[in-house]
N, C-alpha and C positions, 0 to 999 in steps of 0.2 A: 698920788705914790707908787701906789703897790704897781698901775698899770706902765708908769714907767720905768720902773725896774725891771718887770716882766718881757718889757720892749729893751732895754740893754741885754736883760740875760738872753734873749732870743738874737740878737743882735752877735752878740760875741759868741752863739752857739754856732752861728753862720759861720763866724770868721774862723772858728777853730776849724769847721769842717772844710771851709776852704784852704786852709792851711793843712789839713791832714789830705786833701784829694791828691790825685798822680797830677806829675807834671803835664802830661798830656789832656786830663781833664780840665786843670786851670786854662792851662791854651784853647782849648773848644770853648770855655766860657766866656774869657777875655774877646776870642775871635767873633761870639756871636753877639758880644755886647756893643761890637763895632758896627753902627748902623751904616757908615759908608762902606767899609768893607764888605758888608751884607749884602747892599746894592749894586754893589759891582760885580761881587758875583753871581747874583738875580741878571746883571746885563750878558753876563759871560756865557752864563748858562743857557740865556735865550738865545743868542749869538749861536751857540753852539747847534742847539736844538734845529733854528730853522737851517743852517749850514746842511746837518744830516738829511731834513727833509726833502732836498734836491729834487731826488728822483720822481718823488711822487709830484712836486711843483711841475716839474718839466714834464710827466709822462700823463697827469691825470688834471693839470690846471691851465697850463698854457699850450699843452698840447704841440709840444716842439723842441725839436732835437737841437740843444747848444753846441753840438760837434760839428755840425753838419751846415756847409755854405747854403743860403737861403738869398742867393740876389733876385731871383725871379720870383721870388715867393710872394703872396697876399698876404693880407691880414683885415681884420675889421675893425675900425673904428666909427664911432657912433652910426652902426649899424649898416655901414657902409662900407664895401672889399675896396682896399687901399692896397699900393703896391707896398712894398717894405722896404724899398729903394727908390727913391723919388729923384726924378731930375733937376739939379742943381740950378738953384734961384739967384748965386752969387757970381761977379765975376763976369764970364762970358755964356755961363748957362751952360758949361759942358760939363759932363760926368753926371754921376748921382749923389744923392745923400741921402743916410738911413732916416728912417724912421724916427722923429723923436719920441717920448715919453706919452705913452697915453695915459698912465695911469688907470689902466683896465687890466688887475691880477691875470684876466685871462687869455689879453691879446698886448702882449709887448709892453708890458708894465714902464720898463725904466725904458724903450726905446730897441735899436737894433746896432749892432756894431759894423764898419767896414765890410764883413763879408754875411751881412744879416742876419745874424744870430741874435737869438733872444741874450740881451744883456743881463736881463735879473736873474735868468734860469742860470749863465754861466757865471753869475756872483756867486749862487749858492753853492754849486759845484767850484768854484774856485776857493771859496771860503772852509770847504773840506779837505783842498789840499793844503792851502796854508797852513790851516790847524795841525791837518795830521804833520806836517814837516818839522813845523815850529814844535809842536810837542815830540817828535820822536827826537830830534836834535836834542832838545834841549834835557829828555830824560838820559839818553846817549851822554852826554856832557858831563851832566850830572852823576851819573854812574860811573864814570871812566876817571873823573877828573876828583872823584871822593876817594877812590880806590889810590892813586897815584899819590894823593896830598896824604893819607894816611901812611901809607909804606915810605914813601920819603921822609917825612917829618919823624916818626917813629924810629926808623932803622939808621938814620942820618948815615954819616961817614958816606963812602962811595956810592951806596946806593941812592944818596938825597945830591950827590953831586951827579951823579948818571942824570936822573930823573929833573932835577933842576934845568940844568943845560939842555935837555931836549926840550921843556917847556920853555926856556929862554930864546932857543931858535925860532919858536912858532910866534912867541913875544915879540920877537924882533920885527917880524914884519906886520906895516897895517892889516889890521883885520879885513877890510874888505878887498884890499890889494891882494893878500893872500887867499881868500875864498875867490875871486877874479880868475884868477891865476890858476887855481885846481879847478873849477869849474871849466875855462876854455879848454883844459888839456884834458879831461875827464869825460866832459859829457860831447866833449867832439868825437872822440875814438872810443867812447865806451871803455869798460873796465873788464879784465879777463883774471879771475882767480882759481884757478885750476878749470876744474869742469866747469865752473860756474863762470857766465857772463853777463854783466849788467849792460843793458844798452843804454844809447845816449838820452831816450825818452823815460827812463826809471826814476821813479819818484827817489828812491833808494838812494841817487847818486847827491841830488843838493840836500838830503838827511846826513851822510855820511859827510859833506863837503864843511857844512855849515856845525855839524858838533866836533868837527876836529879842530876847527882855528877858534875853538872859544873853551877848549880845554884848561888851559893855561888861565884864563881868567878866573876860572873858578877853584883849580888845584890848588893855586899859590895862596889865595887866604885860608882854606882849609888845613894845606902844611902848616901855617904859619900858628894856627888854633890847635895842631896836634904837636906840634915843637912846644905849645904853653904846658898843654896837659902832659906832656912826657915828665914836666919837673914836678908835679904837684904830686903832694903826697900821699893819696889815696892808689895812683899810678906804682910810686916806688915802693907803696907797704907790699902792695901786690906783688911786684917784681921782685922784693926782697924774702916773700913767705914763700914763693918758688912756684907761683903761676906761670904757666905755659905762656910762649908770646901769642900764642892763637888766640888764648881766654882773656888777656892784657887786652888784646885786640877789642876782640869782640863782646865783652862784658864791661870792658871801663873807657877806652878810647870812642869806638863807634857809637854810643849811647850818646855820648856830646855833642859826636858831629854831625850826626842826622839832622838835628834842626837846622845846622846853617843849609845842608842839601837841599831842604826841603823847602829855605826862604828862597835859596836861589831858584829853583825851578820856576815858580810864575814869572819872576825876573828874565831870567835865560828865553823863558819861551815867546816873552813878549822882543825880545832883543834878535831872537831866530827868525819870528817872524818879517819883521823889519829886513832883516837880512835875505831872507827867500825874496820879498817884494823887490830889493834892490837889483839881484840876480835875475831875476826872472823880468824886470825890465828892462834890465840890458842883455835881453835873450839867450842867458847862459845862464839859468834856472828851470822850473818845469817849462817842460816841451810840449809845443802844438802836437798833437792836438788836444791836450790835457789844458786845464785852465786852472790859474791862480790870481790872487788879487792883482798880482805884481803884472803878468802879461794881461790882465784887462786893461790897467793902466796905460802899457805901451798900445794896444789896440785903439784907445782912445785918444792917444797922441796927437794925430791927425785931425780929427775930431774934434778937436779942444774949442774950437771957434763956434761949430754950427750946432755939435750934440755934445755937451760938456757932459752930459749924468755918466756917459759912457764913462769917462776918467775919476769923475767926482764921485759915483757911487762907492768903487771898490775904496777910495779917500779915504773916506769917510766909515767905511765899515772896518779900515785897519787902524784909524785912529781910535775906537770906540773899542776897539779888542785890545787895543796896546794900552789904553788909557785904564782900562778896567782889571788887565792883567797889573799891571804896577799899583794901582790903587789894593787891590788885593792882595800882593805882594809884601807891602810894606803893612797891611792892618796883619799878616801871617807872622811878619819880624815881628812886632810889638808882640804878638798875642803869646810867641815863644820865647819871647826875650826874661829871663827869670828874675830880674829887676823890674818888670811893670808892677805895679800896685792893682790887684784885684779892686777895684771900685765895688760899692757897696751901691747898691738902686733901692729907692725906697718903695 
């Protein structure tokens, strides 16, 4: 009996400690107990680390330059020297076909593309650019959307009207149509801002384009939350006590909104990566000689029946990354939900 009472007392103490902990500590505890989210976080971390090792793989393992055409090059398969581009054996036997996957990490592991370049090395470099563009665009989107949503929702009136109508203009266009239109104009001509000029091959162009088109999709939910918070008692009490606008925004509004922005970030990262892949597949995203998973799929389009690995490999990489980000985003949302119950494990 005494052991049971002691166990109940220990459990009650644990519950009291959980209640007394900060919301961030509770969220971290919930997230660490979500095994599925933790598994997907591990998968995402592995993808990021492998892609960051692209220069090491290309220089010290594959000994290849994934950005230079290698049509007349050779490689080693089974101890024999073979050409990277083989004579075609289909149809009339005209033209050449890239070498297929050798499954040798040192020699064209996933085969070659139409230019004789190592697909495995380009896949890693492409992952770096895709992750960079997606993360930077998602960060810019969440940052400016949070500011716009807070300002529009808190001040209301004319300020809210102007900002909301500006968001509606962007919202009125189908997101891919707007992204394609901006990419076609800006990437073809480049952008000049005072003394600075962004050339068509700069990665900053797709980052800015993707970030801008998704701002309304984050700003509008945040604005709605701010409108609700604006009528809450603790905000009205702070205003009634003479707190400055900056203090109310910084101490009362922002802490209650930042969790929403955090939840949006992994979800927007996944969406931005898909958008970048679509734009690159249409040749209006990442430009040659740079690589991304979308450009690799484009390069493998004509080889889909003879060398499907060129297009399938980046497709699998995109699917795994987006799946990991969406599951992780759901886990972060559940962890930050104040209504979620903290489950006690034995």
